[in-house]
SETIDREN-792388 format. One line per field, with one value per residue (C-alpha): x, y, z. Coordinates in steps of 0.02 Angstrom, whole numbers, padded with zeros to 5 digits. Example, Ala and Ser with C-alpha at 12.3 -4.5 7.8 and 13.67 -1.06 7.14 Angstrom:
! SETIDREN-792388
east: (00615  00684)
north: (-00225  -00053)
up: (00390  00357)
***
This chain:
! SETIDREN-792388
east: (00152  00031  -00006  -00175  -00121  -00190  -00107  00080  00121  00293  00383  00567  00539  00418  00428  00370  00480  00600  00734  00724  00817  00706  00634  00684  00521  00341  00333  00398  00284  00133  00178  00197  00032  -00057  00005  -00044  -00222  -00217  -00176  -00317  -00443  -00393  -00335  -00250  -00090  00096  00225  00387  00533  00722  00822  00983  01126  01218  01392  01507  01573  01496  01474  01389  01283  01095  01068  00917  00909  00849  00691  00667  00668  00791  00719  00826  00784  00872  00836  00953  00956  01078  01172  01305  01302  01341  01227  01187  01110  00969  00934  00751  00704  00526  00421  00244  00137  -00009  -00164  -00318  -00409  -00283  -00236  -00050  00020  00186  00319  00469  00634  00766  00953  01104  01216  01257  01434  01441  01418  01558  01581  01509  01355  01333  01340  01188  01074  01192  01102  00927  00912  01089  01142  01235  01129  01207  01173  00998  00961  01032  00915  00766  00814  00817  00653  00558  00632  00697  00536  00429  00547  00546  00356  00354  00492  00393  00232  00134  00068  -00104  -00058  -00179  -00121  00058  00046  00191  00227  00325  00428  00557  00468  00414  00549  00435  00338  00489  00491  00303  00325  00454  00340  00190  00276  00292  00104  00091  -00099  -00086  00043  -00064  -00209  -00097  -00021  -00076  00026  00029  00134  00174  00267  00223  00406  00494  00656  00564  00540  00685  00760  00903  01004  00976  01164  01169  01007  01066  01239  01165  01009  01052  00927  00798  00755  00624  00646  00500  00557  00554  00369  00337  00472  00494  00617  00729  00778  00709  00579  00522  00364  00313  00351  00232  00097  00101  00094  -00039  -00226  -00256  -00148  -00189  -00139  -00132  -00239  -00370  -00249  -00113  -00230  -00242  -00052  -00029  -00147  -00046  00121  00060  -00080  -00091  -00148  -00301  -00286  -00403  -00376  -00355  -00307  -00180  -00217  -00131  -00138  -00221  -00174  00010  00009  -00107  -00021  -00043  -00160  -00263  -00283  -00354  -00478  -00530  -00547  -00662  -00766  -00768  -00730  -00712  -00629  -00473  -00576  -00695  -00607  -00762  -00831  -00713  -00830  -00930  -00779  -00849  -01005  -00943  -00767  -00759  -00668  -00578  -00523  -00459  -00358  -00288  -00240  -00149  -00064  00006  00076  00147  00236  00320  00382  00440  00533  00616  00669  00740  00848  00925  01061  01141  00986  01028  01172  01216  01377  01277  01094  00986  00821  00727  00804  00711  00542  00386  00227  00114  00193  00113  00221  00235  00311  00387  00458  00500  00631  00763  00730  00714  00530  00478  00539  00598  00647  00491  00425  00587  00578  00506  00597  00537  00354  00379  00458  00318  00175  00263  00359  00366  00211  00278  00416  00469  00532  00608  00654  00722  00868  01028  01167  01349  01372  01205  01259  01080  01022  01175  01145  00967  01036  01153  01008  00896  01039  01066  00882  00879  01020  00933  00768  00842  00730  00589  00551  00629  00683  00776  00815  00822  00936  00899  00720  00638  00469  00505  00544  00396  00281  00338  00318  00149  00075  00143  00144  -00005  00012  00084  00162  00172  00222  00292  00289  00120  00076  00227  00154  00073  -00019  00076  00021  00111  -00026  -00154  -00056  -00053  -00242  -00271  -00186  -00283  -00149  -00208  -00137  -00064  -00039  -00031  -00172  -00088  -00095  -00215  -00247  -00356  -00475  -00452  -00486  -00638  -00703  -00689  -00614  -00609  -00472  -00337  -00287  -00255  -00160  -00088  -00242  -00233  -00202  -00022  00027  00111  00292  00276  00373  00307  00405  00362  00178  00169  00270  00150  -00002  00079  00113  -00063  -00135  -00005  -00064  -00244  -00189  -00091  -00240  -00353  -00234  -00212  -00377  -00514  -00504  -00672  -00641  -00471  -00552  -00683  -00546  -00453  -00609  -00628  -00448  -00479  -00636  -00535  -00456  -00627  -00583  -00394  -00348  -00274  -00426  -00525  -00376  -00360  -00547  -00535  -00384  -00477  -00629  -00549  -00373  -00336  -00494  -00468)
north: (01391  01327  01440  01442  01445  01298  01323  01334  01421  01370  01467  01482  01669  01794  01976  02084  02238  02305  02308  02120  02025  01873  01868  01852  01877  01828  01685  01794  01939  01825  01746  01918  01977  01819  01836  02020  01968  01829  01962  02077  01934  01860  01691  01570  01557  01555  01585  01487  01540  01565  01724  01753  01845  01875  01903  01857  02035  02134  02286  02192  02061  02082  02148  02044  02118  02283  02201  02033  01967  01830  01688  01613  01438  01348  01183  01061  00965  00833  00867  00742  00672  00840  00927  01097  01228  01331  01505  01558  01737  01802  01944  01988  02044  02145  02168  02277  02145  02171  01990  01956  01833  01766  01732  01623  01647  01511  01533  01420  01570  01514  01534  01351  01291  01258  01397  01291  01255  01439  01471  01362  01510  01642  01671  01638  01498  01432  01364  01208  01057  01021  01196  01198  01031  01099  01249  01136  01027  01182  01251  01087  00983  01124  01218  01082  01070  01258  01262  01130  01216  01378  01296  01279  01108  01114  01137  01035  01099  01112  01210  01191  01322  01232  01077  01181  01144  00965  00888  00937  00779  00674  00752  00722  00541  00516  00601  00494  00324  00330  00328  00406  00416  00521  00637  00656  00714  00854  00923  01033  01094  01234  01219  01388  01343  01253  01250  01082  01172  01253  01086  01025  00851  00780  00625  00492  00478  00660  00644  00493  00565  00732  00678  00502  00447  00576  00478  00341  00169  00194  00366  00310  00271  00452  00547  00441  00300  00403  00538  00632  00744  00868  00910  00727  00707  00852  00789  00612  00664  00801  00784  00920  01011  01167  01271  01461  01499  01406  01379  01324  01190  01115  01118  01037  00896  00864  00870  00762  00653  00543  00689  00800  00987  01116  01294  01454  01595  01715  01892  02045  02129  02287  02407  02370  02405  02554  02719  02871  02965  02812  02771  02944  02923  02747  02800  02940  02830  02667  02711  02529  02459  02402  02291  02240  02245  02168  02346  02383  02284  02447  02545  02557  02642  02743  02805  02983  02978  03145  03111  02940  03013  03148  03023  02913  03062  03120  02946  02940  03105  03031  02885  02994  03115  02969  02886  03048  03065  02893  02955  02782  02720  02824  02744  02901  02999  03160  03156  03273  03346  03231  03076  03107  03026  03133  03132  03145  02998  02826  02730  02540  02440  02266  02198  02014  01889  01876  01703  01658  01610  01785  01851  02024  02072  02012  02188  02230  02079  02183  02345  02435  02404  02452  02614  02649  02626  02694  02841  02974  02896  02766  02746  02578  02536  02364  02305  02154  02100  02081  01998  02018  01838  01825  01821  01805  01959  02060  02016  02082  02243  02261  02225  02358  02484  02439  02465  02629  02690  02628  02708  02867  03017  02898  02780  02793  02630  02602  02451  02449  02312  02331  02283  02278  02318  02504  02509  02395  02515  02659  02560  02480  02642  02753  02652  02671  02493  02333  02215  02027  01905  01740  01584  01507  01410  01445  01586  01500  01657  01821  01962  02119  02151  02146  02280  02388  02365  02427  02590  02612  02532  02428  02257  02213  02028  01863  01747  01649  01636  01753  01861  01728  01745  01933  01965  01850  01941  02112  02127  02317  02305  02288  02199  02013  01921  01750  01651  01698  01557  01530  01570  01429  01408  01541  01512  01557  01718  01785  01743  01821  01974  02011  01989  02098  02240  02228  02257  02389  02487  02478  02528  02681  02738  02722  02817  02966  02974  02895  02980  02924  02742  02746  02814  02676  02548  02617  02594  02417  02381  02440  02332  02172  02189  02157  01975  01969  02009  01906  01932  01825  01708  01679  01646  01519  01435  01426  01345  01234  01195  01226  01163  00975)
up: (01154  01021  00872  00785  00602  00504  00332  00304  00140  00074  -00062  -00109  -00129  -00051  -00105  00039  00029  -00101  00035  00073  -00066  -00055  -00231  -00413  -00506  -00527  -00402  -00260  -00305  -00312  -00145  -00065  -00139  -00081  00097  00102  00055  00185  00315  00254  00251  00419  00352  00471  00368  00409  00273  00258  00148  00145  00158  00065  00152  -00015  00056  00200  00193  00335  00225  00084  00170  00187  00363  00411  00586  00511  00443  00530  00707  00748  00850  00986  00928  00786  00700  00616  00454  00398  00236  00178  00355  00435  00558  00485  00599  00526  00592  00606  00566  00579  00510  00561  00415  00479  00372  00370  00472  00614  00580  00589  00463  00531  00400  00440  00346  00360  00339  00351  00389  00566  00638  00693  00513  00390  00261  00120  00225  00265  00078  00044  00075  00009  -00156  -00220  -00349  -00349  -00518  -00460  -00418  -00248  -00181  -00255  -00171  -00007  -00018  -00048  00100  00209  00142  00153  00293  00404  00366  00445  00593  00617  00620  00756  00856  00853  00911  00749  00794  00716  00532  00428  00258  00199  00037  -00084  -00217  -00354  -00320  -00225  -00061  -00096  00015  00160  00113  00164  00337  00352  00297  00434  00561  00513  00507  00317  00293  00119  00132  00289  00211  00057  00166  00234  00073  -00072  -00220  -00348  -00505  -00581  -00741  -00902  -00955  -00922  -00875  -00730  -00642  -00535  -00557  -00455  -00494  -00362  -00334  -00281  -00183  -00082  -00045  00008  00101  00158  00293  00244  00087  00112  00034  -00086  -00148  -00330  -00320  -00272  -00366  -00527  -00562  -00677  -00552  -00403  -00483  -00352  -00451  -00462  -00277  -00239  -00358  -00291  -00109  -00119  -00094  -00224  -00353  -00450  -00600  -00607  -00761  -00861  -01007  -00887  -00821  -00995  -01011  -00839  -00883  -01042  -00948  -00804  -00876  -00721  -00615  -00605  -00577  -00508  -00565  -00467  -00586  -00515  -00458  -00384  -00215  -00279  -00136  -00169  -00356  -00377  -00419  -00308  -00424  -00470  -00287  -00255  -00397  -00344  -00162  -00218  -00336  -00236  -00053  00003  -00154  -00061  00055  -00085  -00255  -00334  -00338  -00483  -00595  -00605  -00668  -00845  -00777  -00629  -00667  -00732  -00900  -00884  -00705  -00757  -00900  -00786  -00650  -00775  -00858  -00690  -00657  -00833  -00804  -00649  -00754  -00899  -00785  -00696  -00860  -00927  -00771  -00799  -00917  -00928  -01021  -01173  -01272  -01371  -01350  -01343  -01290  -01395  -01336  -01454  -01373  -01210  -01177  -01196  -01092  -01245  -01338  -01326  -01202  -01210  -01068  -01072  -00909  -00897  -00842  -00978  -01047  -01232  -01235  -01176  -01346  -01293  -01471  -01563  -01592  -01687  -01805  -01948  -01916  -02073  -02035  -01852  -01910  -02033  -01910  -01755  -01827  -01690  -01611  -01488  -01358  -01286  -01111  -01081  -00906  -00814  -00707  -00806  -00708  -00756  -00813  -00904  -01087  -01152  -01059  -01106  -01288  -01275  -01201  -01350  -01468  -01390  -01397  -01580  -01620  -01524  -01637  -01794  -01742  -01670  -01702  -01751  -01605  -01433  -01349  -01185  -01077  -00887  -00820  -00635  -00603  -00432  -00353  -00349  -00535  -00573  -00482  -00592  -00753  -00722  -00658  -00798  -00960  -01077  -01144  -01075  -01203  -01180  -01318  -01252  -01358  -01311  -01209  -01100  -00997  -00848  -00797  -00784  -00669  -00729  -00857  -00716  -00623  -00779  -00798  -00622  -00671  -00832  -00942  -01090  -01130  -01299  -01272  -01359  -01306  -01168  -00978  -00888  -01041  -01123  -00975  -00962  -01146  -01145  -00991  -01074  -01248  -01233  -01101  -01232  -01391  -01419  -01553  -01588  -01640  -01824  -01953  -02009  -02188  -02284  -02230  -02095  -01933  -01759  -01738  -01911  -01886  -01713  -01763  -01906  -01791  -01657  -01778  -01850  -01677  -01636  -01789  -01726  -01552  -01613  -01716  -01564  -01449  -01563  -01658  -01549  -01382  -01315  -01363  -01275  -01118  -01120  -01144  -00993  -00888  -00953  -00903  -00725  -00715  -00743  -00571  -00494  -00531  -00553  -00372  -00231  -00117  -00239  -00257  -00069  -00052  -00193  -00115  00050  -00031  -00165  -00105  00078  00163  00196)
***
């Protein structure tokens, strides 16, 4: 039976529910938000991803059957000359338009496969190159085959998120008699990272031994002569490629000077990230804001200041109560009353992947000045996933615990090491301020600050990614830093730490001494989501990227 979807949206991760372990961070959240908006807007899109069973142990494995529907059909891919069966799972995502967006999840966990082949889709983002290549073969090549097996025969756009899915171009080349021009007409590509380490490269020796006949003779013309670069493969075989913020577009054109990029700045699926109390207020003020988030542009004029403050305070209390119940967050032998978080204290959130360029400890670089300006006025919440073998993350945890001891009784600081959508919802809806200080220009976009804005949270962010556009759009929505001139001999961290603390001092003064200004800033923050939402993003993709 033929299906009517015309765009296939490929992503290694798609975050749809907290219970489905199909995501690691921003890419998965963005993909989930985008597909939710596609469903609301009635877009003819089908999603394609992998699912990760996590364990062979029956008691520990992800029980897909509780969330997904298993299709009777399977497809095969060839890996190292072996036929590997790929299981097809499906989920129907229903939107406000009554449109159903089908999402296909692929898994190599089939009883007929060898154990090592079943393990290809055991964990998201495998570290070893062979397993990572196997995952990308399944996502790209098996993904195209699964679409055909399920009747999606009229796809005119295969959209690749990152190079992870670019091996789909090899299957399309085979299908279209190796006509690169034809394949290019069918494919579009989004790159989400300005960091070179975020782009996959595979040695040709590994690629040939793993993929064998799937590799065309002219692969090096598409994927570079040095190694198989999945990003170059996607760029060279796409009719259009795009960045995810205006600044990221500049970075992309420097990284890949032979290619042109359009830009579609990221957004958030606003119904998913609004807190309970904020939703009630927005429903009351803008009854159709979920269908038409552009209405939030009037937030500065139409939101009632006192109701906004009350809504945010109620959400903050939920966060504070929850934090205070997480006894493991407090590293002290005996927790005193003053160690607990307070509802009246300015609360700053920082939730990111634990990678060096995010600079989790930047705010602590000048501890004396931080203490002087923040004494009994601020409390800090750090969050991210910290795996057992992740030495970098565990070192950050030790650092935050050390600082919490050093600042005890002066500034509260805790670090959450298990971060998921449920925890994110609490943080972005309850924090007063959202902190972001990566080394620029390494933040392609970022979306957590947008989620905080929706809930009346103000951004304290270095000028990078989406915040350049957000701050230019409304500079009352938060504070920006990072564009100040360097002092002689000053390194990046010292310079940015000083600028961060300068703005933090201004922010603290505003919170405690300029009530009306803070309220106006909260309204300005909410107004940003009139633009930074995935409804606008999907419409832009439809017009600029997906329409042939």
